[in-house]
N, C-alpha and C positions, 0 to 999 in steps of 0.2 A: 604664139602659144604652141602651135604644132611643132615649130622648129625646136622649141625648148624641150618638148616631150621626146623628140627624136634624139636630141643631144644627150639626154640623161643616161640611156644605156651605154653610149660610147664613153661618157665620163666615168661611169662605174667600172667599165672594162679597163680604162686607162689607170684608174685608181688601184685596181687589183694588181696590174702589172708593176706599178710603182711600189706597192706594198711588198710584193714578192721580191723585187729587185733589192729593196732595202733589207729584207730579212736575210737574203743570201749574202749581201755585202757585210752586214753585221756579223753573220756567221764566220766569214773570213777574218774579220777584225778580232772576234773572240778567239779564233784559232791562234792568232799571233799573240794575243794578250796572255793566254794560258799555255805558252809553249812548253813549260817544264812539266806541267800536269799532262799536257798532250803527249809528251814523249813517253811517259809511263804507259798511258792507254794505248798508244800506237805500238809500243814494243810488245805488249801482251797480245794485242790483236794480231800483230805480225806473226808471233809464235803460233797462235791458234790457226791462222790461215795457212801457215807453212805445214803444220801437222795435217790439216785437211788436204792440202795439195799432195803431200807425200802418201797419204792414205789412198787417195784416188789413183795415183800413178802406180803404187805398189800393188793395188788390187788388179789393175789392168795388166801389169807385168806378170803376176802370178797366173792370171787367166790365160795369158799368152803362153806361158811355160807349160801349163797343163795341156793346152790345145796342141802345142808343138810335140810334146811327148805322146799324146794320144794319137796324133797322125802317124806315128811310127810303130804303133802297136798293130800287130798282124797275127794271123794264124797260118802256120806253114804246114802244108800237107805233102809228105814225101811219097812219090809214086814208085811202084816197082818197074823194073826195066821192061817187063813183058806187057805192060798196059798199052792197049792199042790207041790209035788216034781217035777212034769212035768212042771208046770208053772215056778217054780224057775229055773230049768235047762234051759228051753227055754229062759228065761230072761237073764241068765248069758251068753249064747251063742250069743244072739243078742248084748249084751253089748260089748263082746269081738270083735265083728265084726266092731265096730265103730273105725275109724282110730286113734282117739286121746286116746283110751283106752289102757293102758299098761298091766294091770292085774285086775282081779276081784276076791275078796275073800269073802267066805260065812261065816258068824258068826251066829251060831244057838242060840236059846233062852237060852239054858243051858250055852253055852260059854259066852254069853252076861252077864248072871248073875255072872259067875265067874270073869269076867273082872271088873264088877261093884264093887263086894266085894273087889277085890284086889286094886282097885283105891281108895276105901273109907275105907281101913282097920283100920284107926285111928279115924274114925267118927262112934261112937257107935250108935248115933241116926239114921243115914242113914242105918246102918247095921240092926238095929232093925226094921226099917220101911219096908225094903225090905223082911225081913224074915217073916213078918206077912201076906204077900200076896202070891198068887200062881204065882210067877214069872211074873210080868207085862211087863217085858222088851221084845221087839219084836226081831225077827231074822232080820238080815240085810245083805246087800251086800256092801262091801267096794271097791270102784272103784279107782284105781291109774291112773291118767291121765299122758300122755307123756308130755304134755305142759299145766301147770296150768293156763296159760293165754288164752287158747282157750277151754273153757268149753261149748261153745255154742251148739256144736253138741250133747254132752252128755245131756245137759239140754233139748234140743228139743225132744230127744227120751224119756226122763223120764217124760216130760210134756204131752205126748200123753194120751188121755183118758183111753185107754185100759191098759196102764202101770200105770197111776196114781191110777186106781182102785185097784191095788195090794198093794199099799203103805198105811201104817197105820199112818204115820206122814210125814210132809214136808221134802223134801230132804235137807241134810246138805252139804254145799259146802266149809267148812273150811275157811270162809271169813276172820277170824282173821289172819290166817297164810298168806293169800294172801296179806293182808294189810302190814304185816311185811316185806314181800319180796319187795313190792313196795318201802317202806321206805329205806330198805337196798340198793336197786338198786340205788336210788337217792343219798344216802350217798356215795356209791362206785364211782359214776360218779363225784361227787364233789371232793372227795379225790384224784381221779385219775387226774383230771384236775389241782388241786392244786399242786400235786406232779410234774406234767410235767412243770408247771410254775416255781416251785422252782428249779428243775433240770436245766432248761434253764438259770435262773438267776445265779446260782452258777457256771455253766459251763462258762458263759461269764466272771464272776469275776476271775475264775481260769485262763482263757486265758489271761486276762489283767495282772494278776500277773506274769504269765510266760513270757509275752512280756516284762514286766519291768525287770524281772530277767535276761533275755537274753540281753536286752539293757545295763543294768549295767555291766554285764560280758564283753560284747564287749567293752564298754568304758574303763573298767579297764585293758583290755589286748590289747588295740588298737595298741601299739607299737610292741608287740609280733606278732600280726596278720599281720601287715604290713611287718615285716621281713620274716615271713613264705611265704607271697605272693611273695616277691622279690626273695626268694630262689627257687621259682617254684612250691609251693604247689597249688594244684588245688582247685577250689571253693568247690567241694564236700568234699575234705579232711579237709578243714577249717570249713565248716558248720557241718560236720558229728558229731564231739564230742558234739556240742550243742544239737543236736537231741537225741543222746544217753543219755546225762545228763538229759534231761526232760523226756525221757522214764523211767529212773530210778525213777524220781519223781512219775510217775504213778504207778510203781510197789510197791514202799514203801507206797504210799498213799493207794493202794488197800489192802496191808497187814494190815496196821493200821486200816482201815475201817472195814475189816473182823474181826479183833480181838475185836474191840470195840463192833461191832454188836453182835458177838457171846457171849460176856460177858453179854450184856444187855438182850439178849434172855434167857440166862441161869438163870439170876437173876429173870427176869419177870416170867418165866415158873414155878419157884419154889415158888413164892409169890403171883402171880395173876392168876385168871382163865379167866377173860375177862376185857375189858376196861370198863370205866364208862358208855359208851353208850350201852354196850352189843353187839356191832357189830364186834369187833376185838377179835377173839379167840386167846389169847396169847399162849396157849398150842399148838394149831395147827400151829401157826406161827413159834414157836421154832422147832417143828417137821419138818416143810417144810424146814426151814433153814438147819437143820442137813442132811436131805435127799438129798438136792440139793447143799451140801457144795462145792463140786468140780466144779460143773457147775457155781455156784455163784462166786467162786474164779477166775475161768478162765475168766468169763465175766467182773469181776471187774478189773483184770489185763489188759485185752484187752482194756477196756474203758479208763483206766488210760494211757496206752501207746498211744492210738490214740489221746486223748486230748493233751497229752504232746508233742508227735512227730509233730502233725499237727500245734500246736501253735508255737513250736520252729522253724519249717521249714519256716513258714511265717515270723516270727520275724527275723530269721537269714537272709533271703533273703532281708528283708526290711532294716535292719541296717548294714549288711555287704556289703559295696560297693566294690565288687571284680572285676568289669569290668574295 
């Protein structure tokens, strides 16, 4: 009697595993049965997942572009030739004490001349003009701000009369780069919003197609499902294969999406450097895709499984009248 009681939990556990194995196997069988309907659902899910992937990669690329341009934004302070070492050192220390200042670099007159010649190495006229003078270029301080959108504190300090008196020319704030960042930021917001709208639209279309696929499958197998119910099959056992089937749609769609995206990035990286707008760095996009390949693959598969399973569960509950 005791042995029988001990064996009952083990039998129940084995029965659960057998039931799960049959549900999964039947799901694969259904996938093969409805291959033409599956192709339509997989194609739409593949498009949805591809749009999702490109939206993520594009967002990362735009963020990288903004960060790269921001790192080159600086404030240049040009010093008079009669500024002493003590005055310069004191100025650098005071600038470093400003909260928004990340670093301050000193460029001497000699280094400024070397930089000028390197930048204009192919312009013989400019090279000749600078060589005829006694180095007219001033020494300068290059200030790297932490946040290029908050230069007010730096400007307030540099505009003080005692600090202005040390400067030979007006301070340069790299305004052209700041304008470029603003344009890229606006473009990023637009493409991000457009990507979200596109993803939502295609998710809805994918769900509708899966709904129709499950409805057609239930209609074609209605006699078989009635017999299964009469023989004592539980609602979960009957609905389970449909959920497994659509989960397979998601896995296959994710694999196809990843393969197509990988091929496109490989071709684009070898033939293009940037988009026509100059905003999307194709090379960085390809590198980001390769670097995060396994994370992207996992995310794609999970997204496909969730879309498929959730749609199928709702559709099966609606169209299968098992009560």
